[in-house]
C-alpha positions in Angstrom: 0.1 -0.1 0.0 1.3 3.2 -1.1 0.5 6.7 0.3 -2.2 7.3 -2.1 -4.0 3.8 -1.3 -3.5 4.6 2.3 -6.0 7.9 1.9 -8.3 5.4 0.0 -8.0 3.0 2.8 -9.1 6.1 4.9 -11.8 7.2 2.4 -13.5 3.7 2.6 -13.2 3.4 6.4 -14.5 6.6 7.3 -17.6 6.1 5.1 -18.4 2.8 6.6 -18.4 4.2 10.1 -20.0 7.7 9.1 -22.9 5.2 7.1 -24.1 4.7 10.6 -24.9 8.2 11.3 -26.3 9.4 8.0 -30.0 9.8 7.8 -31.8 9.4 4.4 -31.5 12.3 2.1 -29.2 14.5 4.1 -25.8 13.5 2.9 -24.5 12.5 -0.9 -20.9 11.7 -1.8 -19.7 13.2 -5.1 -16.6 14.0 -7.0 -13.5 12.2 -7.6 -14.0 9.5 -4.5 -17.5 8.8 -5.8 -16.1 8.0 -9.1 -13.5 5.7 -8.0 -15.4 3.9 -5.3 -18.6 3.6 -7.6 -17.9 4.1 -11.3 -14.6 2.3 -11.7 -12.4 5.6 -12.0 -8.5 4.6 -11.9 -7.9 7.9 -10.5 -7.3 8.1 -6.7 -8.0 11.4 -4.4 -6.8 13.3 -1.6 -9.9 14.9 -0.5 -13.7 13.9 -0.3 -16.7 15.8 -1.0 -20.5 15.6 -0.5 -23.3 17.6 -0.8 -25.5 18.0 2.2 -29.0 19.2 3.1 -31.5 19.2 5.7 -29.3 18.3 8.5 -28.1 21.3 10.8 -24.9 22.4 10.9 -24.2 21.5 14.6 -25.7 17.8 14.0 -23.2 17.4 11.0 -20.4 18.8 12.9 -21.1 16.5 16.0 -21.6 13.4 13.7 -18.4 14.3 11.6 -16.3 14.9 14.9 -17.6 11.6 16.7 -16.7 9.4 13.6 -13.3 10.9 13.3 -12.5 10.6 17.0 -14.2 7.2 17.5 -12.0 4.4 18.8 -13.4 1.7 16.3 -12.3 3.8 13.2 -9.0 4.8 14.7 -8.2 1.0 15.8 -9.4 0.0 12.3 -7.1 2.5 10.5 -4.2 1.6 13.2 -4.3 -2.2 12.3 -3.1 -1.0 8.7 -0.4 1.6 10.0 -2.8 4.8 9.4 -3.0 7.5 12.0 -4.9 10.9 11.8 -3.4 14.1 13.0 -4.1 17.7 13.0 -7.8 17.5 12.6 -9.6 20.6 12.4 -13.0 21.8 11.6 -11.5 24.7 9.3 -14.9 26.0 7.9 -18.3 25.5 9.5 -20.8 28.1 7.6 -24.5 27.6 6.4 -23.2 27.0 2.8 -19.9 25.1 3.3 -18.8 22.7 6.5 -15.1 21.5 6.2 -12.6 19.6 7.9 -8.6 19.4 7.2 -6.5 16.8 8.6 -3.1 14.6 7.9 -3.0 11.3 6.9 0.1 9.4 8.1 1.5 6.4 6.6 4.5 4.9 7.0 6.9 7.9 6.8 4.5 9.8 4.5 2.2 12.5 5.8 -0.5 13.4 3.3 -2.9 16.7 3.9 -6.6 15.9 3.2 -10.0 17.2 3.9 -13.8 16.3 3.9 -15.9 19.1 2.7 -19.9 19.3 2.8 -21.5 21.5 0.0 -24.9 22.8 1.5 -25.9 24.9 -1.9 -29.0 22.4 -2.7 -32.2 23.0 -1.0 -34.1 20.5 -3.2 -33.8 16.6 -2.7 -30.4 15.4 -4.6 -31.0 14.7 -8.5 -29.6 11.3 -9.3 -28.5 10.2 -5.7 -28.7 6.5 -5.0 -27.6 4.4 -2.4 -24.9 1.3 -3.1 -22.6 -0.5 -2.0 -18.6 0.4 -3.1 -16.9 -1.7 -5.8 -16.2 -5.2 -4.6 -12.4 -4.9 -6.0 -11.6 -2.1 -4.0 -13.3 -3.6 -0.7 -11.5 -6.7 -1.3 -8.1 -4.7 -2.0 -8.5 -2.9 1.3 -10.3 -5.6 3.5 -13.1 -3.5 4.4 -16.4 -4.9 5.0 -19.3 -3.9 2.7 -21.4 -1.2 3.5 -23.9 1.1 1.6 -23.6 4.8 1.2 -25.7 7.3 -0.9 -23.7 9.1 -4.1 -24.5 10.2 -7.3 -25.2 8.1 -10.6 -22.8 8.3 -13.7 -25.1 10.9 -15.3 -25.5 12.9 -12.3 -21.5 13.1 -11.8 -21.2 14.1 -15.7 -23.5 17.3 -15.1 -21.6 18.0 -12.0 -18.3 17.5 -13.7 -19.1 20.4 -16.7 -20.3 22.7 -14.1 -17.1 22.3 -12.0 -15.1 22.8 -15.1 -17.1 25.8 -16.0 -17.1 27.6 -12.5 -13.6 26.8 -11.1 -11.5 30.0 -10.0 -8.4 27.7 -10.9 -9.2 25.0 -13.4 -8.1 21.5 -12.7 -7.3 19.2 -15.4 -8.8 16.4 -13.0 -12.2 17.6 -14.4 -11.2 16.8 -17.9 -9.8 13.3 -17.0 -13.3 12.6 -15.3 -15.3 13.8 -18.3 -13.3 11.7 -20.5 -13.9 8.6 -18.0 -17.5 9.4 -18.1 -17.5 10.1 -21.9 -20.7 7.4 -22.4 -22.6 9.4 -20.5 -21.9 12.9 -22.1 -25.4 13.1 -23.6 -26.4 14.3 -19.7 -24.4 17.2 -20.7 -27.5 18.4 -22.9 -29.5 19.4 -19.7 -27.2 22.4 -19.1 -27.3 25.8 -20.3 -25.5 27.0 -23.3 -24.0 29.5 -21.0 -22.8 26.8 -18.7 -21.3 24.5 -21.7 -19.6 27.5 -23.0 -18.0 28.4 -20.0 -16.7 24.6 -19.7 -15.2 24.8 -23.4 -13.3 28.3 -22.6 -11.9 26.8 -19.4 -10.8 23.3 -21.1 -8.7 25.5 -23.5 -6.7 27.2 -20.9 -5.8 23.4 -19.5 -2.2 22.4 -20.6 -0.3 19.0 -20.9 1.9 20.3 -17.9 -1.3 21.2 -15.8 -2.2 17.2 -16.6 1.1 15.8 -15.7 0.9 17.7 -12.1 -2.5 17.2 -11.3 -3.7 13.7 -12.5 -0.7 11.6 -13.5 0.7 11.4 -9.6 -2.5 10.0 -8.7 -2.7 7.0 -11.1 -1.5 3.6 -10.8 1.9 3.2 -12.0 1.2 1.3 -15.3 -1.7 3.6 -16.3 0.6 6.8 -15.2 2.9 5.5 -18.1 0.1 5.1 -20.3 -1.6 8.0 -20.0 1.5 10.2 -19.2 2.2 11.3 -23.2 1.1 14.4 -24.8 -0.6 12.3 -27.4 -3.0 10.8 -25.0 -3.7 14.2 -23.2 -4.5 15.5 -26.7 -6.9 12.6 -27.3 -8.5 13.0 -23.8 -8.9 17.0 -24.0 -10.1 16.4 -27.8 -12.7 14.0 -26.7 -14.1 16.0 -24.0 -14.3 19.2 -26.0 -16.0 17.3 -29.2 -18.8 16.1 -26.2 -19.2 19.6 -24.8 -19.7 21.2 -28.3 -22.3 18.1 -29.3 -24.3 18.9 -26.0 -24.7 22.5 -26.9 -28.1 23.7 -27.3 -29.2 25.3 -30.4 -29.1 29.3 -30.0 -32.3 31.1 -29.9 -33.3 32.9 -33.2 
C-alpha cells in the first residue's frame, strides 16, 4: 500500500463508519471519490466531497467529529499502519462545512480534507444508495457497506459545472469527463452559457497541468500509459467534442 492507497483506505473506512449516522436524504458523496469507489475510475483522490441538506450544521459537525475521533475507526486504521493528525473543523458555515487533517502512513504525511457543500435546497438529483466496488473493498479488506452517492449521469453534469465555474481550472475535471464520456448526453440538460464556459476553461488547461495534477494519482502502469502528450490531446479533444455536441441551439 502506497500513500495514495492509504488515503483511499481512510476514505472507505470513514464512509463505512459514517454511514451509521447518515440519515436518508441528508448527505450524498460526489466528486472523484464517488467516481473511484462507485464508477470504476482509476484516479485516486486526496480529498472527499459531499453534498449536504436538511441536516443542521451543528448536527453534522457533531457527527463528523464523533466518527473521526471514534475508537473503532482509529483502531481499524491503526491496524494497517494509518493514523490521523491535526484534525481541524476549518470552516463551518451554512454553505460549507470542511475538516482538514493529515493521513500518516509509514513515513508519509498526506494533507486531506472532508468538505460538505450546502448549496442544494431541493432533494439530490441522481442520488442513489449503493455498495462500493467489490474489488476495492477486497483490496483494502473493508467490510461492505452502503452509502448515498451520485449516478454517472449526475456526475457528468456536476463535472461540467465544476470545470466551468472553478476559479483555478483543474485537469482532473477533464480526465473525469473523459472517463464518463459514455454518459455525455447528460450534458444536454445544461445551459448553453454553462457549457460554453466549460469549453473556455478546457482550452486553458495544458499537458503540464495534466502531468502535475492527474498522473501522480494514477497507478504506475496507467500513469505511464496516460503520461504522454498524445494521450492528453486525445482526452482533451474527446471532452471538447462531447461538450460542443451537447450545446443547445441558440435562440433565433
